[in-house]
C-alpha positions in Angstrom: -5.3 2.7 -16.6 -2.5 3.6 -19.1 -2.2 6.9 -20.8 -0.3 7.1 -24.2 1.3 10.4 -25.2 1.6 11.1 -28.9 5.2 11.2 -30.0 6.4 14.4 -31.7 8.3 14.7 -35.0 8.2 12.5 -38.1 7.3 8.8 -37.6 9.4 6.4 -39.9 7.5 3.6 -41.5 9.4 1.0 -39.3 8.0 2.7 -36.2 4.5 2.6 -37.5 4.7 -1.1 -37.8 6.0 -1.5 -34.3 3.9 1.0 -32.3 0.6 -0.6 -32.3 1.9 -4.2 -31.5 4.0 -2.9 -28.6 0.9 -1.0 -27.2 -1.1 -4.2 -27.5 1.6 -6.1 -25.5 1.7 -3.5 -22.8 -2.1 -3.4 -22.6 -2.2 -7.2 -22.5 0.3 -7.4 -19.6 -1.7 -4.7 -17.8 -4.9 -6.5 -18.1 -3.3 -9.8 -16.9 -1.5 -8.3 -13.9 -4.5 -6.2 -12.9 -6.7 -9.3 -12.8 -4.1 -11.1 -10.7 -4.0 -8.3 -8.2 -1.2 -7.8 -5.6 -0.3 -6.2 -2.2 -1.5 -2.8 -3.3 -5.0 -4.1 -4.4 -5.3 -6.5 -1.4 -4.1 -4.5 1.6 -4.2 -0.9 0.6 -7.1 1.6 -0.2 -6.4 2.9 -3.8 -7.7 6.4 -4.4 -7.3 8.9 -7.3 -5.6 12.2 -6.5 -5.6 15.6 -8.4 -3.3 17.5 -6.0 0.3 17.8 -5.0 -0.5 15.4 -2.1 -3.3 14.4 0.1 -4.2 15.3 3.6 -6.1 12.9 5.9 -7.9 14.6 8.9 -9.3 12.9 11.9 -11.4 14.3 14.8 -13.3 13.2 17.8 -16.8 11.8 17.5 -20.1 13.0 18.7 -21.2 11.3 22.0 -24.6 9.6 22.4 -27.9 11.7 22.2 -29.0 13.3 25.4 -32.4 12.8 27.1 -34.4 16.0 27.1 -37.7 17.1 28.6 -40.5 17.8 26.2 -40.2 21.1 24.5 -36.7 21.5 25.8 -33.5 22.1 23.9 -30.2 20.4 24.2 -26.7 21.8 24.6 -24.7 21.8 21.4 -21.7 19.7 21.0 -18.7 20.4 18.7 -16.4 18.1 16.9 -12.7 19.0 17.0 -9.8 18.0 14.7 -7.4 15.7 16.6 -4.9 14.8 14.0 -4.0 15.1 10.3 -1.5 13.3 8.0 -0.1 14.6 4.7 0.9 12.1 2.0 3.1 13.5 -0.7 3.3 12.0 -4.2 6.5 10.6 -5.6 7.5 10.5 -9.2 8.8 7.2 -10.7 10.0 6.7 -14.3 11.6 3.9 -16.5 12.5 3.5 -20.1 13.2 0.7 -22.6 15.0 0.9 -25.9 14.6 -0.9 -29.2 17.7 -0.5 -31.1 17.8 0.6 -34.8 19.1 -2.9 -35.7 16.2 -4.5 -33.8 13.8 -2.4 -35.7 15.3 -3.3 -39.0 15.1 -7.1 -38.1 11.5 -6.7 -37.1 10.2 -5.7 -40.6 7.9 -8.6 -40.8 6.8 -8.8 -37.1 7.8 -7.8 -33.5 11.3 -9.1 -32.6 11.2 -11.5 -29.6 13.6 -9.4 -27.6 11.5 -6.2 -28.2 8.4 -8.1 -27.1 10.1 -9.2 -23.9 11.2 -5.6 -23.1 7.6 -4.4 -23.5 6.2 -7.1 -21.3 8.8 -6.5 -18.6 8.2 -2.7 -18.9 4.5 -3.1 -17.8 5.3 -5.7 -15.2 7.9 -3.2 -13.7 5.1 -0.6 -13.3 2.9 -2.9 -11.2 5.9 -4.3 -9.4 6.8 -0.8 -8.3 3.2 -0.3 -7.0 3.2 -3.5 -5.0 6.8 -3.3 -3.8 6.4 0.1 -2.3 3.3 -0.9 -0.5 5.0 -4.0 0.7 8.1 -2.1 1.8 5.9 0.4 3.7 4.2 -2.3 5.8 7.2 -4.6 6.4 9.3 -1.6 7.6 6.5 -0.2 9.7 8.6 -0.1 12.9 10.7 2.6 11.3 9.7 6.3 10.6 10.8 6.2 7.0 12.3 3.9 4.3 14.3 4.3 1.2 12.6 2.9 -1.9 14.0 3.2 -5.4 15.8 6.4 -4.6 12.8 8.0 -2.7 12.3 8.5 1.0 8.9 7.2 2.0 7.4 8.5 5.3 6.0 5.6 7.4 4.7 7.6 10.4 1.1 7.5 11.6 -0.7 10.9 12.1 0.7 11.1 15.6 4.3 11.1 14.3 5.2 7.7 15.5 6.1 4.8 13.3 3.1 2.7 12.0 3.9 0.1 14.7 4.6 1.6 18.1 3.7 1.1 21.7 3.4 4.9 22.3 0.6 5.9 19.8 -1.4 8.9 21.0 -5.3 9.2 20.8 -7.5 12.1 21.4 -6.3 15.5 22.6 -3.8 14.2 25.3 -6.2 11.5 26.4 -3.4 8.8 26.5 -1.4 6.3 24.5 -2.0 2.8 23.2 0.0 0.2 21.4 -0.3 -1.8 18.2 3.1 -3.5 18.5 3.4 -6.7 20.7 5.6 -9.6 21.5 5.0 -13.0 23.2 4.1 -16.6 22.5 2.8 -16.2 19.0 4.0 -19.3 17.1 5.8 -21.2 19.8 5.9 -21.8 23.5 8.6 -22.4 26.1 11.7 -20.4 26.5 15.3 -20.3 25.2 16.4 -23.5 23.4 13.4 -25.3 24.6 11.0 -23.1 22.7 8.9 -25.2 20.3 6.4 -24.5 17.6 2.8 -24.6 18.8 -0.6 -24.3 17.0 -2.2 -23.9 20.4 0.0 -20.8 21.1 -1.0 -19.2 17.8 -4.7 -19.9 18.4 -4.4 -18.2 21.8 -2.4 -15.2 20.5 -4.8 -14.7 17.6 -7.7 -14.5 20.1 -5.9 -12.2 22.3 -4.7 -9.9 19.4 -8.4 -9.9 18.0 -9.7 -8.7 21.4 -7.0 -6.0 21.5 -8.0 -4.8 18.0 -11.6 -4.7 19.0 -10.7 -2.5 22.0 -8.5 -0.1 20.2 -9.6 3.4 21.4 -10.9 6.1 19.2 -10.3 9.9 19.5 -12.9 10.0 22.3 -11.2 7.2 24.2 -14.0 4.7 23.4 -13.4 1.2 21.9 -13.8 1.2 18.1 -15.1 -2.3 18.0 -13.6 -3.5 14.7 -13.0 -7.1 14.0 -9.7 -8.3 12.7 -10.0 -10.6 9.6 -6.6 -10.4 7.8 -3.4 -12.3 8.7 -0.1 -11.0 7.0 2.9 -13.2 7.1 6.6 -13.0 6.0 7.5 -15.0 2.9 10.5 -16.8 4.4 8.9 -18.5 7.6 7.4 -21.7 6.5 6.7 -23.0 10.0 4.7 -19.9 10.9 2.9 -20.0 7.6 2.0 -23.8 8.1 0.7 -23.0 11.6 -1.4 -20.0 10.6 -3.0 -22.0 7.8 -3.7 -25.1 9.9 -5.3 -22.9 12.6 -7.5 -20.8 10.2 -8.3 -23.8 8.0 -9.3 -26.4 10.5 -12.9 -26.7 11.8 -11.8 -28.3 15.0 -9.2 -27.0 17.6 -5.8 -28.5 16.9 -3.7 -30.5 19.4 -6.2 -32.1 21.5 -8.6 -35.2 21.3 -11.8 -33.4 22.4 -12.7 -32.0 18.9 -13.2 -28.5 20.4 -14.6 -25.9 18.1 -12.0 -23.7 16.4 -13.3 -20.2 16.7 -10.9 -18.9 14.0 -12.1 -21.2 11.3 -13.3 -19.4 8.2 -12.8 -16.0 9.8 -9.4 -15.0 8.3 -7.6 -14.2 5.1 -4.1 -15.4 5.2 -1.7 -13.3 3.0 1.9 -13.9 2.6 4.2 -11.0 1.5 7.0 -12.6 -0.6 9.4 -9.6 -0.1 9.0 -9.6 3.6 12.1 -11.4 4.9 12.6 -11.8 8.6 14.9 -13.4 11.1 12.1 -14.3 13.4 8.5 -15.4 13.3 6.1 -12.5 13.3 2.7 -11.6 12.1 0.5 -8.5 11.3 -3.2 -8.7 11.8 -5.6 -6.2 10.3 -9.3 -5.3 10.2 -10.1 -4.7 6.4 -13.2 -2.7 7.6 -11.0 -0.5 9.8 -8.5 -0.2 7.1 -11.2 1.2 4.8 -13.1 3.4 7.3 -10.1 4.9 9.0 -8.1 5.5 5.9 -5.3 3.1 7.2 -3.1 1.9 4.3 -3.4 4.5 1.6 -2.3 4.6 -2.0 -3.0 7.8 -3.8 -2.7 7.5 -7.6 -1.9 11.0 -8.9 -0.6 10.1 -12.4 -1.1 6.5 -13.8 1.4 5.0 -16.0 1.9 7.5 -18.9 3.7 6.1 -21.9 5.6 8.2 -24.6 7.7 6.9 -27.4 10.0 8.6 -29.8 13.1 8.0 -32.1 16.4 9.3 -30.8 17.9 11.3 -33.7 21.5 10.7 -32.5 21.3 6.9 -32.2 18.3 5.9 -34.3 17.1 3.9 -31.4 13.3 3.7 -30.6 12.7 4.8 -26.9 9.6 4.1 -24.8 9.4 6.1 -21.6 7.0 5.5 -18.8 6.2 7.9 -16.0 3.9 7.7 -13.0 3.3 9.5 -9.8 1.7 8.3 -6.6 1.8 8.6 -2.8 1.8 5.9 -0.1 1.3 6.3 3.5 -0.8 5.6 6.7 -3.8 7.6 7.7 -4.2 5.7 10.9 -2.6 3.1 13.0 -5.8 1.6 14.6 -6.5 -0.8 11.8 -3.4 -2.9 12.1 -1.1 -4.7 14.6 2.4 -6.3 14.5 3.3 -9.2 16.9 6.7 -10.8 17.2 7.2 -14.3 18.5 9.6 -14.0 21.4 9.8 -15.1 25.1 12.0 -12.2 25.9 11.3 -8.4 25.5 11.4 -6.9 22.0 12.5 -3.3 21.7 9.6 -0.9 21.4 7.0 -3.7 21.8 4.5 -4.5 24.5 4.0 -7.9 26.1 1.0 -9.6 24.8 
């Protein structure tokens, strides 16, 4: 949704001829990009917000019902808060200018350069949304990341980075990991390490089981099924292997036509801005992401557009302002695995 604020002061005739066409261009670009979607729509839960920030609170769960004798009561059970996460909203702004000369030359229509600026203005808004979400995920081994002049908190509710081998669960029940290394896309060691679809098929099975056995705040398995594979945008070999494994009905690399248990069970998503020096992959459960408030995007103020004429220059100025918060309400919905035969700092061997 785009909100237009009325400009104050007198509106010259030339402005009246340009205002509606520019709004139509902004709306057109918005509709087109919204339909195409992006990282924010695909991998994040987008929620509206009406506050300074949003707090996500988690607690332990009720245990199973207790058997009781006829006419007897049952001992009460309480649910306690075990974690909370505050996500603060950040303000972003951008302007584009149509010069007085450009307005004069557009007397009989919208000048081409003005049209391009309006189109790029809208694209920049959606690019900001998708890039901040992309940046949050691909820097998930860090506690924070700088994005467009803002510091974005990347910690999970336990204070650890999104991907960590020391995540806490429950009230001092223990720790668990969602950060791994091992034979993911290749096998062997050192210079003899070679790409392998069999390695990825086995690693995907192993990571899926680890996702299913991620523990809740009571120390019990959550049971979620991983269904999303997220890949860097600059690793063609890894992308080819992932798509072959997930898109082939039979197991690859043998002559026995074994059943491929991964066929049809995964959505493979490539993040273009995620550039890595090694092969790595994230796997996520979309159901866990939704139910546990995993990847969160809180939209406080949607794109709000104001336009006016600068009295000093005669230029026609369009200003866009938005405010939103990005963060993680859980770590239990997603995992990161690095392809490596040797230890990776902060990661657990698969």
